[in-house]
Residue, then its C-alpha position, 0 to 999 in steps of 0.5 A: m589600525k588592525v583590520p580583522a581577518a574576517v573583514l579581509a576575507l569578505a572583501l577578497a571574496l567580493a572582489l573575486g566573486p564576479w570572475g568566479l561567476e563569469g567562469a561558471a556562466v561560460r561553463r553553462e553556456a557550453e554545449p554538452p557533447s552530443p551522444a554518438p549516433a546509433p548505428a543504422l539497423s538493417k531491415t532484418e534486424l529491425e524486423a527481429q526487434m519488432e517481432s520480439a517487442f510484439e512477443a513481449l507485448g503478447l505475453h503481457l496481454e496474456t498475463l493480463s487476460d489470465y488475471f481478469t479471467q481467473e484470479l479476479p473472479d476468485q477474489l470477487q467470489a471470496k468477497d461475496m462469500k465474506q459478505q454472505a457469511k456476515v449476513y448469515l452471522e447477523r441473522a443468527r445473532q438476531q434469532f438466537s439473542p432472545l433464546a440466549q436471554e431466556l436461557h440466561s434468566r432461567v439458569f439464573n432463576f434455577f441457581s437462585q432457587l437452588l441456593d434458597t433451598g440450600k439455605r432452608v436446609v442449613q437453617p432449621s426454623 
């Protein structure tokens, strides 16, 4: 009786599986190599690094301060101006809406009367 190749491959993988997993477990248990210790800095080098860090921090704080004192108020002022413009336009629309309706009705009546007059002239009675 012939055994299919897939069954043989599966049996071989199951038989060799524990040894492959055992090797992986051993590799995981091994400690990673420790990084080389940083060389000790002298007092002057450490002071220089601290001074440069404080200078960078000072520049960042100055930039943040400039943003809060110059750019942010401009943006807030622009928002206030937009809001004021919206309020102004709404008031203007409310005030001119009745006038526009009145003008519309008068112009419509004028042209209606003009057409009626033209019809009377063209059609003699």
